[in-house]
C-alpha positions in Angstrom: 194.6 10.2 -129.7 194.5 12.5 -126.7 192.1 14.9 -128.6 189.8 12.0 -129.2 189.9 11.0 -125.6 189.3 14.6 -124.6 186.4 14.9 -127.0 185.0 11.6 -125.7 185.5 12.9 -122.2 183.7 16.1 -122.9 180.9 14.3 -124.6 180.7 12.0 -121.6 180.6 14.9 -119.3 177.9 16.6 -121.4 175.9 13.5 -121.4 176.3 13.1 -117.6 175.4 16.7 -117.0 172.3 16.3 -119.2 171.4 13.1 -117.5 171.8 14.7 -114.2 169.6 17.6 -115.2 167.1 15.2 -116.6 167.0 13.3 -113.4 166.7 16.5 -111.3 163.7 17.5 -113.4 162.2 14.1 -113.0 162.7 14.3 -109.3 161.0 17.7 -109.1 158.1 16.4 -111.3 157.8 13.4 -109.0 157.8 15.7 -105.9 155.1 17.9 -107.5 153.0 14.9 -108.5 153.4 13.4 -105.0 152.3 16.6 -103.5 149.3 16.7 -105.8 148.5 13.1 -105.0 148.7 13.7 -101.3 146.4 16.7 -101.7 144.0 14.6 -103.8 144.2 11.8 -101.2 143.4 14.3 -98.4 140.5 15.6 -100.3 139.4 12.0 -101.1 139.7 11.1 -97.4 137.7 14.3 -96.5 135.1 13.5 -99.1 135.0 9.9 -97.9 134.5 11.0 -94.3 131.8 13.4 -95.4 130.2 10.5 -97.3 130.4 8.3 -94.3 128.8 10.9 -92.2 126.0 11.4 -94.7 125.6 7.7 -94.9 125.3 7.5 -91.1 122.8 10.4 -91.2 120.9 8.7 -93.9 121.0 5.4 -92.1 119.7 7.1 -88.9 117.0 8.9 -90.9 116.1 5.6 -92.6 115.9 3.8 -89.3 113.7 6.7 -87.9 111.5 6.5 -91.0 111.2 2.7 -90.7 110.3 3.1 -87.0 107.7 5.7 -87.9 106.4 3.6 -90.7 106.0 0.6 -88.3 104.3 2.9 -85.8 101.9 4.2 -88.5 101.2 0.6 -89.6 100.4 -0.4 -86.0 98.2 2.7 -85.6 96.5 1.9 -88.9 95.8 -1.7 -87.8 94.5 -0.4 -84.4 92.3 2.2 -86.2 90.9 -0.5 -88.6 90.2 -2.7 -85.6 88.6 0.1 -83.8 86.5 1.1 -86.8 85.5 -2.5 -87.2 84.7 -2.8 -83.5 82.7 0.4 -83.7 80.8 -0.8 -86.7 80.0 -4.1 -85.0 79.0 -2.3 -81.8 76.8 0.1 -83.8 75.1 -2.7 -85.5 74.6 -4.5 -82.2 73.2 -1.4 -80.7 70.8 -1.0 -83.6 69.7 -4.6 -83.3 69.3 -4.4 -79.6 67.3 -1.1 -79.8 65.0 -2.5 -82.5 64.3 -5.7 -80.6 63.5 -3.9 -77.4 61.2 -1.4 -79.1 59.4 -4.2 -81.0 58.8 -6.2 -77.8 57.6 -3.1 -75.9 55.3 -2.1 -78.8 53.9 -5.7 -78.9 53.1 -5.6 -75.2 51.5 -2.1 -75.5 49.4 -3.3 -78.5 48.2 -6.3 -76.5 47.5 -4.1 -73.4 45.6 -1.4 -75.2 44.1 -3.7 -77.9 45.4 -1.3 -80.5 47.7 -1.9 -83.4 49.0 1.7 -83.4 52.0 1.2 -81.0 53.2 -1.8 -83.1 52.7 0.0 -86.4 54.6 3.1 -85.2 57.5 0.9 -83.9 57.7 -1.0 -87.2 57.7 2.2 -89.2 60.4 3.8 -87.1 62.5 0.7 -87.2 62.3 0.4 -91.0 63.1 4.1 -91.5 66.1 3.7 -89.1 67.5 0.7 -91.0 67.0 2.6 -94.3 69.1 5.4 -93.0 71.7 3.0 -91.6 72.3 1.4 -95.0 74.0 -1.8 -93.6 73.8 -4.7 -96.0 73.7 -7.3 -93.2 70.5 -5.7 -91.8 68.7 -5.6 -95.1 66.9 -8.8 -94.3 65.6 -7.3 -91.0 64.2 -4.3 -92.9 62.3 -6.6 -95.3 61.0 -8.6 -92.4 59.7 -5.4 -90.8 57.9 -4.4 -94.0 56.2 -7.8 -94.1 55.1 -7.5 -90.4 53.9 -4.0 -91.0 51.7 -5.1 -93.9 50.3 -7.9 -91.8 49.6 -5.7 -88.8 47.9 -3.1 -90.9 45.6 -5.7 -92.4 44.2 -6.6 -89.0 41.5 -4.2 -87.6 41.5 -3.2 -83.9 38.9 -2.2 -81.4 38.7 1.5 -80.8 37.6 1.5 -77.2 37.6 5.3 -77.0 35.1 5.6 -79.8 32.9 2.9 -78.3 33.0 4.7 -74.9 31.9 7.9 -76.6 28.9 6.1 -78.1 28.0 4.7 -74.7 28.2 8.2 -73.3 25.8 9.4 -76.0 23.4 6.6 -75.1 23.7 7.6 -71.4 22.8 11.1 -72.4 19.8 9.9 -74.3 18.5 7.8 -71.4 16.8 10.8 -69.6 15.1 11.7 -72.9 13.9 8.2 -73.9 10.1 8.1 -74.3 8.9 5.2 -72.1 5.7 3.3 -72.8 4.3 4.0 -69.3 4.7 7.8 -69.8 2.0 9.7 -71.7 3.3 11.2 -74.9 2.6 14.9 -74.8 2.5 16.2 -78.3 3.4 19.8 -78.8 0.5 21.7 -80.2 1.1 24.2 -82.9 0.2 27.7 -82.0 -3.0 28.8 -83.7 -2.3 30.9 -86.7 -3.4 34.4 -86.2 -5.9 35.7 -88.7 -4.5 38.2 -91.2 -5.0 41.7 -90.1 -7.8 43.5 -91.9 -7.3 46.9 -93.2 -8.6 49.5 -90.9 -10.7 50.9 -93.6 -12.7 47.7 -94.0 -14.0 46.6 -90.5 -15.0 42.9 -90.1 -18.6 42.1 -89.4 -19.5 41.1 -85.8 -20.8 37.7 -86.7 -17.6 36.7 -88.5 -15.5 37.6 -85.4 -17.8 35.3 -83.3 -17.5 32.5 -85.9 -13.7 32.6 -85.9 -13.5 32.7 -82.1 -15.8 29.7 -81.8 -13.7 27.8 -84.4 -10.6 28.4 -82.4 -12.2 27.3 -79.1 -13.6 24.2 -80.7 -10.2 23.2 -82.1 -8.6 23.5 -78.7 -11.4 21.5 -77.1 -11.0 18.7 -79.7 -7.3 18.6 -79.0 -7.9 18.1 -75.3 -10.4 15.3 -76.0 -8.0 13.5 -78.2 -5.4 13.6 -75.4 -7.8 11.8 -73.1 -7.6 8.5 -75.2 -4.2 7.1 -76.5 -3.9 3.8 -78.4 -0.4 2.2 -78.2 0.8 -1.1 -79.6 2.9 -2.8 -76.9 5.0 -5.8 -77.7 5.8 -6.7 -74.1 2.8 -6.5 -71.8 4.9 -6.4 -68.6 6.2 -3.0 -69.8 2.9 -1.4 -68.7 3.0 -3.1 -65.3 5.5 -0.7 -63.8 4.2 2.4 -62.1 5.0 5.7 -63.7 6.9 6.8 -60.7 9.2 3.8 -61.1 10.5 5.2 -64.5 13.2 7.1 -62.5 14.6 3.8 -61.2 14.4 2.2 -64.6 16.4 5.0 -66.2 19.0 4.8 -63.4 19.3 1.1 -63.7 19.8 1.5 -67.5 22.5 4.1 -66.8 24.3 1.7 -64.4 24.2 -1.0 -67.0 25.8 1.4 -69.5 28.4 2.5 -67.0 29.3 -1.1 -66.2 29.6 -1.8 -69.9 31.9 1.3 -70.4 34.1 0.2 -67.5 34.3 -3.3 -68.9 35.3 -2.0 -72.3 38.1 0.2 -70.8 39.4 -2.7 -68.8 39.3 -5.1 -71.9 36.7 -7.3 -70.3 34.6 -7.9 -73.4 32.5 -10.7 -72.0 31.2 -8.6 -69.2 30.7 -5.7 -71.5 28.6 -7.8 -73.9 26.4 -9.0 -71.0 25.7 -5.4 -69.8 25.1 -4.3 -73.4 22.6 -7.1 -74.0 20.8 -6.2 -70.7 20.7 -2.5 -71.6 19.5 -3.2 -75.1 16.8 -5.5 -73.6 15.6 -2.7 -71.3 15.4 -0.2 -74.1 13.5 -2.6 -76.4 11.1 -3.6 -73.6 10.3 -0.3 -71.9 10.9 2.4 -74.5 8.7 3.4 -77.4 10.5 2.0 -80.4 8.6 4.4 -82.8 10.3 7.4 -81.4 13.5 8.7 -83.0 15.5 8.9 -79.7 14.7 5.3 -79.0 15.8 4.2 -82.4 19.0 6.2 -82.1 19.8 4.6 -78.7 19.1 1.1 -80.0 21.3 1.7 -83.0 24.2 3.0 -81.0 23.9 0.0 -78.6 23.9 -2.5 -81.4 27.0 -0.8 -83.0 28.9 -1.0 -79.7 27.7 -4.6 -79.2 28.9 -5.6 -82.7 32.4 -4.0 -82.3 33.1 -4.8 -78.6 35.0 -8.0 -79.2 38.6 -9.1 -78.5 40.9 -9.2 -81.5 44.2 -11.2 -81.5 46.8 -8.8 -82.9 49.7 -10.5 -84.7 53.2 -10.4 -83.2 56.2 -9.2 -85.3 57.6 -12.7 -85.5 59.5 -12.3 -88.8 61.2 -9.1 -87.5 62.2 -10.7 -84.2 63.5 -13.8 -85.9 65.6 -11.7 -88.4 67.0 -9.7 -85.5 67.8 -12.8 -83.6 69.6 -14.2 -86.6 71.6 -11.1 -87.1 72.5 -10.9 -83.4 73.7 -14.6 -83.5 76.2 -13.8 -86.3 79.3 -12.2 -84.9 
């Protein structure tokens, strides 16, 4: 009985020692695990802190990016508004320049009675709009083309050419053959007889015959100049004295000068009156059979037929299209 109790006691002591050893091992394992857990927790806290710092940096960077994006958006809107304003301003400048040039060209065309300033202004404006390539100004370009065709179809008075023709008539005045002046015909020089060879001398009587023939021809020419028959349409043309022909020519020159001044100052009624008076003087007192008289009369009739006022068309279509575009903002 005592041995059994001793055995049980020993067994109990062995179990207790084993349990104590097991407990001690468990405590050591718990300590190791607790130390590892604390290390992991520290690392986790450090990682979390780093993550928070990174998040803060990212948040700051994101805020900065959003601020820059907002600034870029504002700048873009301002740039678009500026470009739109510049485009509108450019169109307005083009419209204003074209309108001013057309009005100035129209005034110059009316002042100089020439379509050239208006034609040049319309051509330059159409070429400028073609380079500009703005759809809202395409109607203006078409209107300019219509006005250009209409202006080209109207002829204009070239006063410079008419003035040159009057200058030519003035130059011919001193050479006009008047009816009161005797017409002196240029005699042809007598043809000299062909030289005879020295080996065959001419008889004396043939020399006398040739000399008498020459002298008789000269005498007959002088006799024919004594009598001149002229057909005169206006009898009063022969009533002026020959010495008054100088004053007649000067009066004709004054008429032509007045007509030229009237043409250059666009006074076509006065020019027509002076041209009619000058043409009447030439027809009445000059010999119409002579070439110079015919040339002077032809030049005067040409100037008289072309010296008339012409109403040049205004670029109404172009100005109306420009006004319509300027009214649209």
